[in-house]
C-alpha positions as CSV (number, residue, x, y, z in Angstrom):
1,X,-21.9,-7.8,30.8
2,X,-18.8,-9.7,29.7
3,X,-17.2,-9.6,25.8
4,X,-18.2,-12.4,23.5
5,X,-17.0,-12.9,20.3
6,X,-18.7,-12.3,16.5
7,X,-17.0,-13.8,13.4
8,X,-17.0,-10.1,11.3
9,X,-16.1,-10.4,8.1
10,X,-12.7,-12.7,6.5
11,X,-13.1,-14.9,9.2
12,X,-11.6,-13.4,11.8
13,X,-12.5,-13.7,16.0
14,X,-12.6,-10.6,17.4
15,X,-13.7,-9.3,21.5
16,X,-17.1,-7.2,20.6
17,X,-18.9,-5.0,23.1
18,X,-21.0,-2.1,22.3
19,X,-19.7,-1.2,19.3
20,X,-17.4,-4.9,17.6
21,X,-14.9,-2.4,15.4
22,X,-12.8,0.0,16.6
23,X,-11.3,0.5,13.2
24,X,-8.4,-1.8,13.7
25,X,-6.4,-2.3,10.3
26,X,-5.9,-5.8,10.4
27,X,-9.8,-6.9,11.4
28,X,-12.1,-6.7,8.3
29,X,-14.8,-3.6,8.1
30,X,-18.4,-4.4,8.9
31,X,-20.4,-3.3,6.5
32,X,-21.8,-0.3,7.6
33,X,-17.9,1.1,7.3
34,X,-17.9,-0.6,3.3
35,X,-17.8,3.1,1.4
36,X,-19.3,3.6,-1.4
37,X,-17.5,5.7,-4.6
38,X,-18.8,8.6,-5.9
39,X,-21.7,7.2,-8.9
40,X,-19.3,9.5,-11.4
41,X,-15.9,8.0,-10.2
42,X,-16.1,5.4,-13.0
43,X,-14.0,2.9,-12.6
44,X,-9.9,4.6,-11.7
45,X,-6.4,3.8,-11.1
46,X,-4.2,4.6,-8.8
47,X,-0.1,4.6,-8.1
48,X,1.9,4.4,-4.8
49,X,5.4,4.5,-4.6
50,X,6.8,3.1,-1.8
51,X,9.7,6.2,-2.5
52,X,12.6,5.0,0.0
53,X,15.9,4.4,0.6
54,X,18.3,1.9,-1.7
55,X,19.5,-1.1,1.0
56,X,20.9,-4.9,0.5
57,X,17.1,-6.4,0.6
58,X,18.9,-9.7,1.5
59,X,21.3,-8.2,4.0
60,X,20.1,-8.2,8.0
61,X,18.2,-4.5,9.2
62,X,20.4,-1.7,10.1
63,X,20.2,1.8,10.6
64,X,23.4,2.5,8.1
65,X,24.4,1.4,5.2
66,X,22.0,2.8,2.4
67,X,22.3,5.8,0.6
68,X,19.6,8.0,-1.3
69,X,20.9,7.9,-5.5
70,X,18.3,6.5,-7.5
71,X,17.3,9.8,-8.6
72,X,17.8,10.4,-12.1
73,X,16.2,7.0,-12.1
74,X,13.0,8.9,-10.3
75,X,13.4,11.9,-12.1
76,X,13.1,9.5,-15.7
77,X,10.0,8.0,-13.6
78,X,8.0,10.7,-12.4
79,X,8.1,12.5,-16.6
80,X,7.0,9.1,-17.7
81,X,4.1,9.1,-15.8
82,X,3.3,13.1,-16.0
83,X,3.5,12.2,-20.0
84,X,0.9,9.4,-19.0
85,X,-1.3,11.3,-17.5
86,X,-0.6,9.7,-14.4
87,X,0.0,11.9,-10.4
88,X,1.9,9.5,-8.4
89,X,1.6,9.1,-4.4
90,X,5.6,9.0,-3.2
91,X,4.8,7.7,-0.1
92,X,8.4,8.3,1.9
93,X,10.2,7.5,4.0
94,X,12.6,9.5,5.9
95,X,16.0,8.9,4.8
96,X,14.4,10.1,1.1
97,X,12.6,13.6,2.9
98,X,16.1,13.9,5.2
99,X,17.6,14.3,1.3
100,X,18.0,18.1,0.0
101,X,18.8,16.9,-3.8
102,X,15.7,13.7,-3.8
103,X,13.3,16.9,-1.4
104,X,14.1,19.7,-4.0
105,X,13.6,17.1,-6.7
106,X,9.8,16.5,-5.3
107,X,9.3,19.2,-4.1
108,X,9.4,21.0,-7.3
109,X,7.0,17.8,-8.3
110,X,4.2,18.6,-6.0
111,X,4.4,22.5,-7.2
112,X,3.9,21.8,-10.5
113,X,1.2,19.9,-9.1
114,X,2.2,16.3,-10.9
115,X,3.0,13.9,-7.9
116,X,1.1,13.9,-3.9
117,X,3.5,13.4,-1.1
118,X,2.7,11.0,1.4
119,X,4.2,9.2,4.4
120,X,6.8,6.1,4.6
121,X,7.7,5.2,7.7
122,X,11.0,2.5,7.5
123,X,11.5,2.3,11.5
124,X,14.6,0.9,11.6
125,X,15.7,4.5,9.8
126,X,13.3,6.8,11.1
127,X,14.3,8.6,14.7
128,X,14.0,7.7,17.7
129,X,16.4,5.0,17.7
130,X,15.3,3.7,20.6
131,X,13.9,0.0,19.7
132,X,16.8,-2.8,18.7
133,X,17.2,-3.4,15.1
134,X,15.5,-6.7,14.0
135,X,13.1,-8.3,11.5
136,X,10.1,-8.0,13.6
137,X,10.6,-4.1,14.7
138,X,10.9,-3.3,11.2
139,X,7.1,-3.5,11.3
140,X,6.2,0.1,12.9
141,X,3.2,-1.5,14.0
142,X,4.2,-3.7,16.4
143,X,7.0,-1.5,18.2
144,X,6.1,0.2,21.4
145,X,2.5,2.4,21.0
146,X,4.4,5.5,22.0
147,X,7.7,4.7,20.1
148,X,5.5,4.5,16.9
149,X,4.0,7.4,17.3
150,X,7.4,9.3,18.0
151,X,8.8,8.1,15.4
152,X,5.2,8.7,13.0
153,X,5.4,12.8,14.2
154,X,9.3,12.6,13.2
155,X,8.6,11.1,10.1
156,X,5.4,13.7,9.7
157,X,6.8,17.1,11.2
158,X,10.3,16.5,8.6
159,X,8.1,15.7,5.6
160,X,5.7,19.1,6.1
161,X,9.5,20.8,6.5
162,X,10.4,20.1,3.4
163,X,7.0,20.0,1.7
164,X,5.0,22.9,3.5
165,X,2.6,21.2,4.9
166,X,2.2,17.4,6.6
167,X,1.7,13.9,5.2
168,X,-2.4,13.3,4.5
169,X,-1.1,10.4,2.5
170,X,0.4,6.9,4.7
171,X,1.8,3.6,3.5
172,X,3.6,1.0,6.4
173,X,6.4,0.0,5.4
174,X,6.9,-3.7,4.8
175,X,3.0,-3.2,5.3
176,X,3.6,-3.3,8.9
177,X,0.6,-1.9,10.6
178,X,-0.3,-3.2,13.7
179,X,-3.6,-2.6,16.1
180,X,-2.5,1.2,17.1
181,X,-2.3,2.0,13.7
182,X,-5.0,3.9,12.6
183,X,-5.8,5.6,16.1
184,X,-3.0,7.1,15.7
185,X,-3.3,7.9,11.9
186,X,-5.9,10.0,12.5
187,X,-4.8,11.7,15.4
188,X,-1.9,13.1,13.4
189,X,-4.0,13.7,10.6
190,X,-3.8,11.3,8.1
191,X,-7.5,10.6,5.8
192,X,-5.9,8.2,3.5
193,X,-3.8,4.9,4.9
194,X,-3.1,2.5,2.0
195,X,-1.2,-0.3,4.3
196,X,-3.4,-3.1,3.7
197,X,-2.1,-5.7,1.5
198,X,-5.1,-7.8,1.0
199,X,-5.0,-11.3,0.4
200,X,-1.6,-11.9,2.4
201,X,-0.3,-13.3,5.2
202,X,2.9,-12.0,6.5
203,X,2.6,-12.8,10.0
204,X,5.0,-16.0,9.3
205,X,7.8,-13.8,9.1
206,X,6.8,-11.2,12.4
207,X,4.2,-9.1,9.8
208,X,0.3,-8.4,9.8
209,X,-2.1,-11.3,8.6
210,X,-4.2,-9.7,5.5
211,X,-6.0,-12.4,4.4
212,X,-9.6,-12.2,4.3
213,X,-9.2,-8.1,4.5
214,X,-11.1,-6.0,1.6
215,X,-10.0,-5.2,-2.0
216,X,-12.4,-1.5,-1.8
217,X,-12.2,1.9,0.4
218,X,-13.6,1.2,3.6
219,X,-13.4,3.6,6.8
220,X,-10.2,2.9,9.6
221,X,-9.7,4.3,12.6
222,X,-12.0,4.6,16.0
223,X,-13.4,7.8,14.6
224,X,-14.3,6.4,10.7
225,X,-12.2,9.4,9.9
226,X,-9.9,7.4,7.8
227,X,-9.7,6.4,4.9
228,X,-8.3,2.2,4.1
229,X,-7.5,1.5,0.4
230,X,-6.4,-1.3,0.3
231,X,-3.4,-2.4,-2.3
232,X,-5.4,-4.5,-5.4
233,X,-4.1,-8.1,-5.9
234,X,-6.7,-10.7,-7.9
235,X,-6.5,-14.1,-7.7
236,X,-6.8,-15.5,-12.1
237,X,-7.3,-18.9,-14.1
238,X,-9.7,-21.7,-14.2
239,X,-9.9,-22.0,-10.3
240,X,-9.9,-18.2,-9.0
241,X,-13.5,-18.7,-8.1
242,X,-12.3,-20.6,-5.0
243,X,-10.2,-17.4,-4.4
244,X,-8.1,-17.0,-1.0
245,X,-9.6,-20.4,0.8
246,X,-7.6,-22.1,-1.4
247,X,-4.6,-20.0,-2.3
248,X,-4.4,-21.1,1.7
249,X,-4.9,-24.5,1.9
250,X,-2.8,-25.2,-1.5
251,X,0.0,-23.0,0.3
252,X,0.4,-25.3,3.8
253,X,0.8,-27.9,0.6
254,X,4.4,-27.5,-0.4
255,X,4.5,-27.9,-4.4
256,X,0.8,-28.0,-4.5
257,X,0.5,-23.5,-5.3
258,X,3.3,-23.8,-7.6
259,X,2.1,-27.0,-9.4
260,X,-1.7,-24.7,-9.5
261,X,0.1,-21.8,-10.6
262,X,1.9,-22.8,-13.9
263,X,-1.1,-25.5,-14.6
264,X,-2.9,-21.6,-14.7
265,X,-5.1,-22.9,-12.1
266,X,-4.8,-20.6,-9.8
267,X,-2.4,-17.9,-9.3
268,X,-2.0,-14.7,-6.9
269,X,-1.3,-11.6,-8.9
270,X,-0.6,-8.6,-7.3
271,X,-1.2,-4.5,-9.2
272,X,3.0,-4.1,-10.0
273,X,5.6,-4.2,-12.1
274,X,7.6,-6.1,-9.9
275,X,7.7,-9.7,-10.3
276,X,4.7,-9.7,-12.3
277,X,4.7,-9.9,-16.3
278,X,2.0,-7.9,-18.0
279,X,0.1,-10.3,-19.4
280,X,-0.3,-11.0,-15.5
281,X,-1.3,-7.5,-14.4
282,X,-3.3,-7.6,-17.5
283,X,-5.2,-10.4,-16.4
284,X,-5.1,-9.5,-12.9
285,X,-7.3,-6.1,-14.3
286,X,-9.6,-7.4,-15.6
287,X,-10.5,-10.2,-13.0
288,X,-10.2,-7.4,-10.6
289,X,-13.0,-5.4,-12.4
290,X,-15.3,-8.7,-12.7
291,X,-15.0,-8.9,-9.2
292,X,-16.3,-5.3,-9.2
293,X,-13.3,-3.4,-7.5
294,X,-13.6,-0.1,-9.4
295,X,-10.3,1.4,-7.5
296,X,-7.4,-0.3,-8.8
297,X,-4.1,-0.2,-6.6
298,X,-0.8,0.1,-7.9
299,X,2.2,0.1,-6.5
300,X,5.9,-0.4,-6.5
301,X,9.4,0.9,-5.3
302,X,11.1,4.3,-6.3
303,X,15.0,2.2,-6.5
304,X,13.5,0.3,-9.1
305,X,13.3,2.8,-11.7
306,X,17.2,2.7,-10.7
307,X,18.9,-0.5,-11.9
308,X,20.8,-1.9,-9.6
309,X,19.2,-1.6,-6.4
310,X,16.2,-4.2,-6.6
311,X,15.9,-7.4,-8.3
312,X,13.2,-6.1,-11.0
313,X,15.6,-3.6,-12.4
314,X,19.3,-5.2,-12.2
315,X,20.0,-3.4,-15.7
316,X,19.3,-1.7,-18.8
317,X,17.7,-4.4,-20.2
318,X,15.4,-4.4,-17.8
319,X,14.7,-0.6,-17.2
320,X,13.4,-1.2,-20.6
321,X,11.4,-3.6,-19.8
322,X,9.7,-1.9,-17.6
323,X,8.5,0.9,-19.1
324,X,7.0,-1.4,-21.1
325,X,4.7,-3.0,-18.8
326,X,3.5,0.1,-18.1
327,X,2.9,0.1,-21.8
328,X,0.8,-2.4,-22.1
329,X,-0.8,-1.5,-18.3
330,X,-1.5,1.4,-19.1
331,X,-2.9,1.0,-22.8
332,X,-5.5,-2.3,-21.3
333,X,-6.4,0.4,-18.4
334,X,-7.3,3.0,-21.3
335,X,-9.0,0.5,-23.5
336,X,-10.7,-0.8,-20.4
337,X,-12.5,2.5,-20.3
338,X,-10.6,2.9,-16.7
339,X,-8.6,6.7,-16.1
340,X,-6.7,7.7,-13.5
341,X,-7.5,9.2,-10.3
342,X,-5.7,12.0,-8.4
343,X,-5.2,11.5,-4.3
344,X,-7.4,14.8,-4.1
345,X,-10.3,13.0,-6.7
346,X,-10.0,10.1,-4.9
347,X,-10.8,11.9,-1.1
348,X,-13.8,14.3,-3.5
349,X,-15.5,10.9,-4.1
350,X,-16.1,9.9,-0.7
351,X,-19.2,10.1,0.3
352,X,-18.9,11.4,4.1
353,X,-20.5,8.8,6.8
354,X,-24.4,9.7,7.0
355,X,-23.6,8.9,10.8
356,X,-20.9,9.1,13.1
357,X,-19.4,6.2,14.5
358,X,-18.2,5.7,18.4
359,X,-15.1,4.1,19.4
360,X,-15.4,0.9,20.3
């Protein structure tokens, strides 16, 4: 029989055969692949830190010209989160893992049980260096399958050499997963991916389109052994009920989206201290909880912990504001009864699938 087209959740047509979904991270999953967390898990939050080299975000991508110097800022940040009872997952890229000082510092955090180390793939600074350095190739999932696999394996091996175990959590740099990524992650032994940035579309920059993707965890990969935990983003404002559909339409109408945000009609708010005020984040937390999201996924980039490396923390005043943001957000989470969760706690709360899924 020939293939037919189905219209899965999110409205993205996919080729359908005996099994309509092969675990591709670019396609919204069917209802049976949504994960219902254990009831006693409650409503929790997690923190992923994209742990990467410092480089000029406004310059073309380059294999050189970067540094790993924000270690004092990272140590201060880790101390803050330990005091707050938060166990971050540092998804870490090759230059950071390859830095002796960074690896020693982070290895101590792991030994202390205060942090977990995952993988974060920036293709342009991750061996093997066989591809041309371009904007399109900055997304690992856009590379030929063999190249993506080789880079992923090189990163996993280096992490294992440094920390004594292979990583089980992953986030693609620039959220750049592709059609082969879930299968490669499963084969490499990963148990969790957090690359899907729901409600964002990077296709205009050669990247993935995550519009229509879930906000809650689901099974991914051809064998459904990979938990996908999307990053958390809310719509807030008087028109938030129309959400993604209205926001996406407004984006095609020039200044309309900005006008709607200024009028507090509709804004898209990711859970990050980077470019988002504490008040906006608190509104987003409440909106997501109203939507039934039981696991809030926060993130930021490690160079933000040291002034001068990202647009979000340019000086010491900005760094003070960064920690003020976390004070306000953590206090609000506590008031709402939302506790932190570690990687192990999340995976323990994920039930086994009732039936084995066959690859499409």
